[in-house]
Every structure is written in C-alpha cells, then in structure tokens.
Predicted model as a PDB file, atoms N, CA, C, CB and O in Angstrom, pLDDT in the B-factor column:
MODEL        1                                                                  
ATOM      1  N   UNK A   1       1.273  -1.023  -0.387  1.00 58.00           N  
ATOM      2  CA  UNK A   1       0.771  -0.328   0.227  1.00 58.00           C  
ATOM      3  C   UNK A   1       1.345   1.012  -0.626  1.00 58.00           C  
ATOM      4  CB  UNK A   1       0.999  -0.615   1.661  1.00 58.00           C  
ATOM      5  O   UNK A   1       2.455   1.158  -1.139  1.00 58.00           O  
ATOM      6  N   UNK A   2       0.503   1.693  -0.603  1.00 70.00           N  
ATOM      7  CA  UNK A   2       1.031   3.010  -1.334  1.00 70.00           C  
ATOM      8  C   UNK A   2       0.907   4.538  -0.637  1.00 70.00           C  
ATOM      9  CB  UNK A   2       0.213   3.094  -2.690  1.00 70.00           C  
ATOM     10  O   UNK A   2       0.674   5.503  -1.365  1.00 70.00           O  
ATOM     11  N   UNK A   3       1.131   4.752   1.283  1.00 70.00           N  
ATOM     12  CA  UNK A   3       0.788   6.030   1.407  1.00 70.00           C  
ATOM     13  C   UNK A   3       1.409   6.953   2.555  1.00 70.00           C  
ATOM     14  CB  UNK A   3      -0.531   5.982   1.505  1.00 70.00           C  
ATOM     15  O   UNK A   3       2.517   7.027   3.085  1.00 70.00           O  
ATOM     16  N   UNK A   4       0.283   7.573   2.686  1.00 73.00           N  
ATOM     17  CA  UNK A   4       1.642   9.257   3.357  1.00 73.00           C  
ATOM     18  C   UNK A   4       0.912   8.317   5.136  1.00 73.00           C  
ATOM     19  CB  UNK A   4       0.695  12.418   2.804  1.00 73.00           C  
ATOM     20  O   UNK A   4       1.548   8.381   6.188  1.00 73.00           O  
ATOM     21  N   UNK A   5      -0.214   7.694   5.031  1.00 68.00           N  
ATOM     22  CA  UNK A   5      -1.571   7.318   6.594  1.00 68.00           C  
ATOM     23  C   UNK A   5      -0.905   6.412   7.145  1.00 68.00           C  
ATOM     24  CB  UNK A   5      -3.407   6.553   6.322  1.00 68.00           C  
ATOM     25  O   UNK A   5      -0.742   6.450   8.365  1.00 68.00           O  
ATOM     26  N   UNK A   6      -0.295   5.252   6.272  1.00 72.00           N  
ATOM     27  CA  UNK A   6       0.028   3.771   6.636  1.00 72.00           C  
ATOM     28  C   UNK A   6       1.447   3.430   6.761  1.00 72.00           C  
ATOM     29  CB  UNK A   6      -0.521   2.837   5.615  1.00 72.00           C  
ATOM     30  O   UNK A   6       1.894   3.773   5.667  1.00 72.00           O  
ATOM     31  N   UNK A   7       2.164   3.081   7.266  1.00 77.00           N  
ATOM     32  CA  UNK A   7       3.273   2.379   7.241  1.00 77.00           C  
ATOM     33  C   UNK A   7       3.364   0.912   7.938  1.00 77.00           C  
ATOM     34  CB  UNK A   7       4.161   3.226   7.761  1.00 77.00           C  
ATOM     35  O   UNK A   7       2.374   0.496   8.540  1.00 77.00           O  
ATOM     36  N   UNK A   8       4.557   0.122   7.858  1.00 80.00           N  
ATOM     37  CA  UNK A   8       4.371  -1.093   7.634  1.00 80.00           C  
ATOM     38  C   UNK A   8       5.660  -0.921   8.577  1.00 80.00           C  
ATOM     39  CB  UNK A   8       4.214  -1.810   6.104  1.00 80.00           C  
ATOM     40  O   UNK A   8       6.389   0.056   8.406  1.00 80.00           O  
ATOM     41  N   UNK A   9       5.988  -2.033   9.745  1.00 83.00           N  
ATOM     42  CA  UNK A   9       7.413  -1.778  10.355  1.00 83.00           C  
ATOM     43  C   UNK A   9       8.291  -1.616   9.558  1.00 83.00           C  
ATOM     44  CB  UNK A   9       7.925  -2.695  11.130  1.00 83.00           C  
ATOM     45  O   UNK A   9       9.001  -0.611   9.613  1.00 83.00           O  
ATOM     46  N   UNK A  10       8.499  -2.826   8.369  1.00 86.00           N  
ATOM     47  CA  UNK A  10       9.771  -2.145   8.235  1.00 86.00           C  
ATOM     48  C   UNK A  10      10.338  -1.295   7.224  1.00 86.00           C  
ATOM     49  CB  UNK A  10      10.522  -2.923   8.299  1.00 86.00           C  
ATOM     50  O   UNK A  10      11.472  -1.194   6.757  1.00 86.00           O  
ATOM     51  N   UNK A  11       8.696  -0.415   6.905  1.00 86.00           N  
ATOM     52  CA  UNK A  11       8.811   0.866   6.663  1.00 86.00           C  
ATOM     53  C   UNK A  11       9.342   2.322   6.816  1.00 86.00           C  
ATOM     54  CB  UNK A  11       8.271   0.892   6.743  1.00 86.00           C  
ATOM     55  O   UNK A  11       9.735   3.301   6.182  1.00 86.00           O  
ATOM     56  N   UNK A  12       9.068   1.769   8.234  1.00 85.00           N  
ATOM     57  CA  UNK A  12       8.788   2.455   9.144  1.00 85.00           C  
ATOM     58  C   UNK A  12      11.061   2.241   9.900  1.00 85.00           C  
ATOM     59  CB  UNK A  12       6.984   1.633  10.126  1.00 85.00           C  
ATOM     60  O   UNK A  12      11.805   3.039  10.470  1.00 85.00           O  
ATOM     61  N   UNK A  13      11.234   0.892   9.462  1.00 88.00           N  
ATOM     62  CA  UNK A  13      12.312   1.262  10.673  1.00 88.00           C  
ATOM     63  C   UNK A  13      13.206   1.506   9.285  1.00 88.00           C  
ATOM     64  CB  UNK A  13      12.911  -0.164  12.151  1.00 88.00           C  
ATOM     65  O   UNK A  13      14.338   1.865   9.609  1.00 88.00           O  
ATOM     66  N   UNK A  14      13.033   1.415   7.744  1.00 90.00           N  
ATOM     67  CA  UNK A  14      13.231   1.558   6.771  1.00 90.00           C  
ATOM     68  C   UNK A  14      14.132   3.508   7.258  1.00 90.00           C  
ATOM     69  CB  UNK A  14      11.710   1.151   5.806  1.00 90.00           C  
ATOM     70  O   UNK A  14      15.198   4.123   7.300  1.00 90.00           O  
ATOM     71  N   UNK A  15      13.379   3.558   7.380  1.00 89.00           N  
ATOM     72  CA  UNK A  15      13.598   5.336   7.548  1.00 89.00           C  
ATOM     73  C   UNK A  15      14.060   6.403   9.078  1.00 89.00           C  
ATOM     74  CB  UNK A  15      11.991   5.920   7.159  1.00 89.00           C  
ATOM     75  O   UNK A  15      14.288   7.568   9.404  1.00 89.00           O  
ATOM     76  N   UNK A  16      13.954   4.525   9.814  1.00 90.00           N  
ATOM     77  CA  UNK A  16      14.990   5.363  10.816  1.00 90.00           C  
ATOM     78  C   UNK A  16      16.015   3.871  11.590  1.00 90.00           C  
ATOM     79  CB  UNK A  16      13.775   6.514  12.367  1.00 90.00           C  
ATOM     80  O   UNK A  16      16.087   3.171  12.600  1.00 90.00           O  
ATOM     81  N   UNK A  17      16.712   4.122  10.084  1.00 91.00           N  
ATOM     82  CA  UNK A  17      18.076   3.747   9.991  1.00 91.00           C  
ATOM     83  C   UNK A  17      18.939   3.193  12.119  1.00 91.00           C  
ATOM     84  CB  UNK A  17      18.879   5.571   9.040  1.00 91.00           C  
ATOM     85  O   UNK A  17      19.351   2.210  12.737  1.00 91.00           O  
ATOM     86  N   UNK A  18      18.648   5.095  12.348  1.00 94.00           N  
ATOM     87  CA  UNK A  18      19.931   4.941  13.983  1.00 94.00           C  
ATOM     88  C   UNK A  18      18.842   3.808  14.883  1.00 94.00           C  
ATOM     89  CB  UNK A  18      20.250   7.175  15.370  1.00 94.00           C  
ATOM     90  O   UNK A  18      18.947   3.881  16.107  1.00 94.00           O  
ATOM     91  N   UNK A  19      17.920   2.884  14.379  1.00 91.00           N  
ATOM     92  CA  UNK A  19      17.581   2.058  15.274  1.00 91.00           C  
ATOM     93  C   UNK A  19      17.566   0.962  15.383  1.00 91.00           C  
ATOM     94  CB  UNK A  19      16.878   2.168  15.513  1.00 91.00           C  
ATOM     95  O   UNK A  19      17.012   0.255  14.541  1.00 91.00           O  
ATOM     96  N   UNK A  20      18.457   0.233  16.966  1.00 91.00           N  
ATOM     97  CA  UNK A  20      19.529  -1.038  16.574  1.00 91.00           C  
ATOM     98  C   UNK A  20      18.430  -2.028  17.083  1.00 91.00           C  
ATOM     99  CB  UNK A  20      21.335  -1.158  17.510  1.00 91.00           C  
ATOM    100  O   UNK A  20      17.469  -1.644  17.750  1.00 91.00           O  
ATOM    101  N   UNK A  21      18.629  -3.260  16.740  1.00 90.00           N  
ATOM    102  CA  UNK A  21      17.847  -4.819  17.219  1.00 90.00           C  
ATOM    103  C   UNK A  21      17.399  -3.782  18.018  1.00 90.00           C  
ATOM    104  CB  UNK A  21      18.660  -6.505  17.938  1.00 90.00           C  
ATOM    105  O   UNK A  21      16.971  -2.635  17.894  1.00 90.00           O  
ATOM    106  N   UNK A  22      17.660  -4.620  18.913  1.00 93.00           N  
ATOM    107  CA  UNK A  22      17.160  -4.381  20.824  1.00 93.00           C  
ATOM    108  C   UNK A  22      15.391  -4.010  20.893  1.00 93.00           C  
ATOM    109  CB  UNK A  22      18.236  -2.498  21.734  1.00 93.00           C  
ATOM    110  O   UNK A  22      14.326  -4.505  21.263  1.00 93.00           O  
ATOM    111  N   UNK A  23      15.969  -2.762  20.243  1.00 90.00           N  
ATOM    112  CA  UNK A  23      14.010  -1.702  19.972  1.00 90.00           C  
ATOM    113  C   UNK A  23      13.684  -2.150  19.449  1.00 90.00           C  
ATOM    114  CB  UNK A  23      13.466  -0.311  19.389  1.00 90.00           C  
ATOM    115  O   UNK A  23      12.565  -2.336  19.926  1.00 90.00           O  
ATOM    116  N   UNK A  24      13.748  -2.845  18.236  1.00 89.00           N  
ATOM    117  CA  UNK A  24      13.678  -2.528  17.580  1.00 89.00           C  
ATOM    118  C   UNK A  24      12.360  -4.101  17.904  1.00 89.00           C  
ATOM    119  CB  UNK A  24      14.892  -2.014  16.725  1.00 89.00           C  
ATOM    120  O   UNK A  24      11.220  -4.445  17.596  1.00 89.00           O  
ATOM    121  N   UNK A  25      13.464  -4.541  18.651  1.00 91.00           N  
ATOM    122  CA  UNK A  25      12.685  -6.321  19.174  1.00 91.00           C  
ATOM    123  C   UNK A  25      11.048  -5.477  20.081  1.00 91.00           C  
ATOM    124  CB  UNK A  25      14.325  -7.700  21.063  1.00 91.00           C  
ATOM    125  O   UNK A  25       9.995  -6.092  20.249  1.00 91.00           O  
ATOM    126  N   UNK A  26      11.283  -4.072  20.499  1.00 92.00           N  
ATOM    127  CA  UNK A  26      10.644  -3.237  22.130  1.00 92.00           C  
ATOM    128  C   UNK A  26       9.021  -2.796  20.991  1.00 92.00           C  
ATOM    129  CB  UNK A  26      12.133  -1.033  23.047  1.00 92.00           C  
ATOM    130  O   UNK A  26       7.807  -2.628  21.109  1.00 92.00           O  
ATOM    131  N   UNK A  27      10.418  -2.788  19.648  1.00 89.00           N  
ATOM    132  CA  UNK A  27       9.226  -1.431  19.097  1.00 89.00           C  
ATOM    133  C   UNK A  27       8.144  -2.017  18.088  1.00 89.00           C  
ATOM    134  CB  UNK A  27      10.120   0.009  18.066  1.00 89.00           C  
ATOM    135  O   UNK A  27       6.998  -1.584  17.967  1.00 89.00           O  
ATOM    136  N   UNK A  28       8.626  -2.929  17.483  1.00 87.00           N  
ATOM    137  CA  UNK A  28       7.976  -3.822  16.804  1.00 87.00           C  
ATOM    138  C   UNK A  28       6.326  -3.726  16.889  1.00 87.00           C  
ATOM    139  CB  UNK A  28       8.506  -5.067  17.267  1.00 87.00           C  
ATOM    140  O   UNK A  28       5.506  -3.059  16.259  1.00 87.00           O  
ATOM    141  N   UNK A  29       6.278  -4.140  17.344  1.00 89.00           N  
ATOM    142  CA  UNK A  29       4.678  -4.755  18.490  1.00 89.00           C  
ATOM    143  C   UNK A  29       3.796  -3.492  18.206  1.00 89.00           C  
ATOM    144  CB  UNK A  29       4.987  -4.933  20.789  1.00 89.00           C  
ATOM    145  O   UNK A  29       2.783  -3.500  17.506  1.00 89.00           O  
ATOM    146  N   UNK A  30       4.467  -2.114  19.022  1.00 89.00           N  
ATOM    147  CA  UNK A  30       4.314  -1.701  19.814  1.00 89.00           C  
ATOM    148  C   UNK A  30       3.666  -0.529  18.500  1.00 89.00           C  
ATOM    149  CB  UNK A  30       5.436  -1.684  20.923  1.00 89.00           C  
ATOM    150  O   UNK A  30       2.524  -0.098  18.338  1.00 89.00           O  
ATOM    151  N   UNK A  31       4.684  -0.330  17.876  1.00 85.00           N  
ATOM    152  CA  UNK A  31       4.831   0.883  16.580  1.00 85.00           C  
ATOM    153  C   UNK A  31       3.219  -0.099  15.519  1.00 85.00           C  
ATOM    154  CB  UNK A  31       7.279   0.795  15.361  1.00 85.00           C  
ATOM    155  O   UNK A  31       2.057   0.307  15.536  1.00 85.00           O  
ATOM    156  N   UNK A  32       3.676  -1.246  14.818  1.00 83.00           N  
ATOM    157  CA  UNK A  32       2.251  -2.082  13.950  1.00 83.00           C  
ATOM    158  C   UNK A  32       0.640  -1.202  14.723  1.00 83.00           C  
ATOM    159  CB  UNK A  32       2.244  -4.489  14.555  1.00 83.00           C  
ATOM    160  O   UNK A  32      -0.029  -0.237  14.353  1.00 83.00           O  
ATOM    161  N   UNK A  33       0.569  -1.961  15.681  1.00 89.00           N  
ATOM    162  CA  UNK A  33      -0.622  -1.435  16.342  1.00 89.00           C  
ATOM    163  C   UNK A  33      -0.746  -0.379  16.485  1.00 89.00           C  
ATOM    164  CB  UNK A  33      -0.868  -1.757  17.335  1.00 89.00           C  
ATOM    165  O   UNK A  33      -1.718  -0.196  15.752  1.00 89.00           O  
ATOM    166  N   UNK A  34      -0.504   0.600  16.904  1.00 88.00           N  
ATOM    167  CA  UNK A  34      -0.354   1.782  16.941  1.00 88.00           C  
ATOM    168  C   UNK A  34      -0.523   2.347  15.324  1.00 88.00           C  
ATOM    169  CB  UNK A  34       0.950   2.010  17.671  1.00 88.00           C  
ATOM    170  O   UNK A  34      -1.629   2.873  15.194  1.00 88.00           O  
ATOM    171  N   UNK A  35       0.326   2.375  13.999  1.00 83.00           N  
ATOM    172  CA  UNK A  35      -0.792   2.233  12.993  1.00 83.00           C  
ATOM    173  C   UNK A  35      -1.977   1.163  12.204  1.00 83.00           C  
ATOM    174  CB  UNK A  35      -0.224   2.549  12.249  1.00 83.00           C  
ATOM    175  O   UNK A  35      -2.464   1.592  11.157  1.00 83.00           O  
ATOM    176  N   UNK A  36      -2.356   0.012  12.625  1.00 87.00           N  
ATOM    177  CA  UNK A  36      -3.284  -1.005  12.734  1.00 87.00           C  
ATOM    178  C   UNK A  36      -4.791   0.191  12.958  1.00 87.00           C  
ATOM    179  CB  UNK A  36      -2.789  -2.253  14.215  1.00 87.00           C  
ATOM    180  O   UNK A  36      -5.679   0.503  12.164  1.00 87.00           O  
ATOM    181  N   UNK A  37      -4.514   0.628  14.470  1.00 91.00           N  
ATOM    182  CA  UNK A  37      -6.162   1.238  15.054  1.00 91.00           C  
ATOM    183  C   UNK A  37      -5.517   2.980  14.178  1.00 91.00           C  
ATOM    184  CB  UNK A  37      -6.544   1.264  17.761  1.00 91.00           C  
ATOM    185  O   UNK A  37      -6.394   3.757  14.553  1.00 91.00           O  
ATOM    186  N   UNK A  38      -4.790   3.592  13.542  1.00 86.00           N  
ATOM    187  CA  UNK A  38      -4.912   4.354  12.833  1.00 86.00           C  
ATOM    188  C   UNK A  38      -5.287   4.528  11.759  1.00 86.00           C  
ATOM    189  CB  UNK A  38      -4.373   4.614  12.857  1.00 86.00           C  
ATOM    190  O   UNK A  38      -5.873   5.509  11.301  1.00 86.00           O  
ATOM    191  N   UNK A  39      -4.865   3.241  11.086  1.00 85.00           N  
ATOM    192  CA  UNK A  39      -6.244   3.096   9.622  1.00 85.00           C  
ATOM    193  C   UNK A  39      -6.807   2.609  10.100  1.00 85.00           C  
ATOM    194  CB  UNK A  39      -6.268   2.413   8.187  1.00 85.00           C  
ATOM    195  O   UNK A  39      -6.657   1.450   9.712  1.00 85.00           O  
ATOM    196  N   UNK A  40      -7.354   2.637  10.667  1.00 92.00           N  
ATOM    197  CA  UNK A  40      -8.883   1.025  11.493  1.00 92.00           C  
ATOM    198  C   UNK A  40      -9.567   3.128  11.184  1.00 92.00           C  
ATOM    199  CB  UNK A  40      -8.660  -0.424  14.646  1.00 92.00           C  
ATOM    200  O   UNK A  40     -10.640   3.411  10.650  1.00 92.00           O  
ATOM    201  N   UNK A  41      -8.697   4.001  11.634  1.00 92.00           N  
ATOM    202  CA  UNK A  41      -9.516   5.087  12.679  1.00 92.00           C  
ATOM    203  C   UNK A  41      -9.654   6.064  10.962  1.00 92.00           C  
ATOM    204  CB  UNK A  41      -8.224   6.078  14.580  1.00 92.00           C  
ATOM    205  O   UNK A  41     -10.277   7.012  10.484  1.00 92.00           O  
ATOM    206  N   UNK A  42      -9.106   5.530  10.754  1.00 88.00           N  
ATOM    207  CA  UNK A  42      -9.518   5.975   9.050  1.00 88.00           C  
ATOM    208  C   UNK A  42     -10.285   6.202   8.439  1.00 88.00           C  
ATOM    209  CB  UNK A  42      -9.406   5.490   8.269  1.00 88.00           C  
ATOM    210  O   UNK A  42     -10.598   7.220   7.822  1.00 88.00           O  
ATOM    211  N   UNK A  43     -10.979   4.597   8.608  1.00 90.00           N  
ATOM    212  CA  UNK A  43     -11.225   3.909   7.308  1.00 90.00           C  
ATOM    213  C   UNK A  43     -13.058   4.158   8.161  1.00 90.00           C  
ATOM    214  CB  UNK A  43     -10.221   1.871   6.878  1.00 90.00           C  
ATOM    215  O   UNK A  43     -14.183   4.361   7.703  1.00 90.00           O  
ATOM    216  N   UNK A  44     -12.497   3.998   9.523  1.00 94.00           N  
ATOM    217  CA  UNK A  44     -13.919   4.598  10.711  1.00 94.00           C  
ATOM    218  C   UNK A  44     -15.068   5.723   9.739  1.00 94.00           C  
ATOM    219  CB  UNK A  44     -12.988   5.931  12.442  1.00 94.00           C  
ATOM    220  O   UNK A  44     -16.219   5.653   9.307  1.00 94.00           O  
ATOM    221  N   UNK A  45     -13.268   7.325   9.736  1.00 93.00           N  
ATOM    222  CA  UNK A  45     -13.257   8.293   9.112  1.00 93.00           C  
ATOM    223  C   UNK A  45     -14.118   8.136   8.050  1.00 93.00           C  
ATOM    224  CB  UNK A  45     -12.131   8.607   8.847  1.00 93.00           C  
ATOM    225  O   UNK A  45     -14.992   8.991   8.193  1.00 93.00           O  
ATOM    226  N   UNK A  46     -14.409   7.221   6.651  1.00 92.00           N  
ATOM    227  CA  UNK A  46     -15.001   7.286   5.509  1.00 92.00           C  
ATOM    228  C   UNK A  46     -15.988   6.785   5.202  1.00 92.00           C  
ATOM    229  CB  UNK A  46     -14.459   7.042   4.816  1.00 92.00           C  
ATOM    230  O   UNK A  46     -16.477   6.872   4.075  1.00 92.00           O  
ATOM    231  N   UNK A  47     -16.581   6.022   6.366  1.00 81.00           N  
ATOM    232  CA  UNK A  47     -18.459   4.808   5.671  1.00 81.00           C  
ATOM    233  C   UNK A  47     -18.786   6.218   6.553  1.00 81.00           C  
ATOM    234  CB  UNK A  47     -19.297   2.258   6.574  1.00 81.00           C  
ATOM    235  O   UNK A  47     -19.949   6.544   6.788  1.00 81.00           O  
TER     236      UNK A  47                                                      
ENDMDL                                                                          
END                                                                             
C-alpha cells in the first residue's frame, strides 16, 4: 500500500536506521499496533 498515513514496520524501520536490533524488538509490536489502529480510525471516518 502506498500511502502517507499507513506504514508497515519494515517501512518505518527503513526510514529510521538509528533504531538498533534490541530497540526494534521492543518497538515493532507497539508501532504496528498503533499503525493498525490509526488505519482503522481513518477508515471509520470515511464510512
């Protein structure tokens, strides 16, 4: 999906190379959950 509003964890990690492996393991589920909730909210507003 090509959008400014939704990013996968891989896209986020590519945009922020300063995140090391240990930080990535902690951040990944939280960030992906946040992005999924934001996408759901935007879809809710469009409905």
